[in-house]
C-alpha positions, 0 to 999 in steps of 0.5 A: 693541063687543058687536056686533064681539065676535059675529064673531071679530076674527081673522076681520075681521082676515084679511078686512081684508087681503083688502079691502086687497088689493082697493082696491090692485087698484083704484087701481094700474092706474087710475094706470098706464092711460097707461103701460099703453096705451104698452106694449101699443102702443094708443091711450088710447081702446082702454084703455076696453075693459079696464074694459068687459070687466072690468065684463061678466065680473064681472057674469056671474061674481059671481052664480054664484060667490056662489050656489056659496058658498051651496051649498059654503061661502063661504070655498071660493068666496073661495079660488076667486075669489082664485085666478082673480084671482092667475092673471089678475094674473100674466098681465097682468104678462107680456102684451104685446099688447092681446087678451091683456091684455084677457082677463086684466084681464077675468078679474081682475074675480072680485075683485069677489065678495070683499066680497059673500062676506066679508059673507055669511061674516061674517053666517054666523058671527054668525047664532048670536049673535042680533045678526048684523045689527048685527055684520055692518054694523060688520064691513062698514064696517071692510072698506070702510075697508080697501078705500078705504085700499087704493085710495090705497095702490094709487094712490100705490104704482103711480107709486112703483113704475114710477119705481123699476123704470125705467118697466119695466112687467112688474115693476111689475105683478108687485107687485099680482099677488104681493099677490094670491097672498099673499091666497090663502094669507091666506084658506086659513090664516086664514079659517073656513069657513061652514055651507052648507045641504045639498041645494042646487042650481045651476040652470045654466038660470037662470044661463045665461038671466041671463047672456044678459040680462046680456051683451046689456044690457051689450053694448048699453051698450058699443055706445051708448058708442062710437057714440053716441045714434044707434047704433040697433043699441045700443038694439036689443041692450040692448032684447033683453037686457031682453026676456031677463028674461022667460023668466028670470023665468018659469024661476026662479018655476018652480023650488024652488031658483032661480039668483035667487030673485025671491020673496026679491027682491020682499020689502019689505025686499029690493027697496028695497036692490037698487034703491038699489045700482043707483041709487047705481051711477050715481054710485059708478061712472059719474061718476068719469071726468066728474069727473076731465075737469072738474077738468082743464078749462081755466077760460078756457071759463068752467068747470072747475078747470084741475088738472094730474094732481097736482091731480086725484089730490088730488081723488080722494084727498079723495073716497077720504078721505070714503068711509073717513069714511062707512065709519067712520061705519057702523062706529060708528053701526051699532049705535046708529041704526036701520039703515033710517034709516042707509041713507036719511040715506046715499043723501040725502047722496049726492044732496045732494052732487051737486045742490050741484055744480049751483050751486057748481062754479066753485071748487076748494073747492066741488067738493071740499066737494060731493064730500066730501059725497057720498063720505061717503054712498057710503062708508056705502052701499058696506058698509051694502047688502050687510050689509042684503041679507044681513040680509034674505035666508033662510039659505042665500041670503046670498051671492047677496043680497049679490052681487046688490048688486054686480050691480045697482050694476055694471048702473047704473054701466054704464048711466050711463057710457054715458049720460053719454058721450053727454051729455057729447058733446053741444055739446062745445067742441073735446075739452072737454065743454060745462057744460050736459053736466056739469050734466046729469051731476050732476043725474042723480047726484043725482036717482037717489040721492034716489029711492033715499032715498025708495025705502028709506022703503018698507023696514019700520021695524025691518028690518035690526035686531038681534032685540028681546030678549023681555021676562022674564016676571014670576012 
């Protein structure tokens, strides 16, 4: 409890409300996806552009907003991102065409910077106590619990609201917009500001180069998802994006206050954290659609669970509950277990859970059990990674460091989503993907998580830990 007292409980309470809202946004619209497609008069395949647009814009916005938070205060940028999210949510409620909804849904991705800014703000408040790392990990665990609980509430609430409003889409979409708007005032009145370092600069040139690189990489991944592995233009665009990282690296290494300080990112306590975020994003963001499609596959093919919509929702619910268990374990164990060991164990659980699906995937209970194991590890990592990045960053760079875990996770998820779409299309039986494709997906998810666990071994043993108390000198 000592670590938690390092950060005011009132602050954590207000931020829990923010993350609850973030979870609702993540669960609400996914449940309504087929109905939104009918409302806009588009096909189910066109809906994939909504997620692609939001992932792309969030990857561009998050580093900039986080840097501005380090410069001008994390609360201020939390308010700005919430205002953007609220405006986009209201726009979505009243948009009636594909392009308008696509732009609004993409802008709504500003909420993805909430957790990094919150972790940076919490770490700043706890910095004066000397136990900021453990206090931040425990608080981050509570925030992730609220996030996943909100996702469950959003998924269940969307279906209930849609039915209560007679399947009318505008009033159904007003509810999350109103919730985000209330969130703005909760932050305004309840969250104190952090203490930014004076004399900082934005480094617009560095962010432009980074944005161009991320834009071309994610665009190439989208082209691959649409055109398949033979879409050479997708590979070409992605190669251009990777090549743009070279001038970006030269630019930021030549500046005193760069957009992303690569000197900090290559520290032994930082690069394994960022690597882990990218590798775990493969399963955390890229494997959910294959899981849902496998659960709905007809068992007459010799594999699949044959679950209907309600059965699939139960599977997703079990996975979300396991994320909550993992986040709760992070909150409880953060002051008792070395953070480095905690990260290694969590990444290992993710890898083991997915690799167990290779031999155990024919029975419903087997899939549920494997996903629960992977979910516990993922839930711990969602909170532990930004907290670890904040502990490893120097003062004035906590926002950017925590935001980069989100950006690398998004890139990892986008890359995996494109690769998985190609893998599952090979050898497909009608509309159903082959069992070989699913096994490849599970192996990729498991191996990448285990590689992340091995990479975390390179972290110094006492990294992210609270400073050891100085021994009392004998008279």
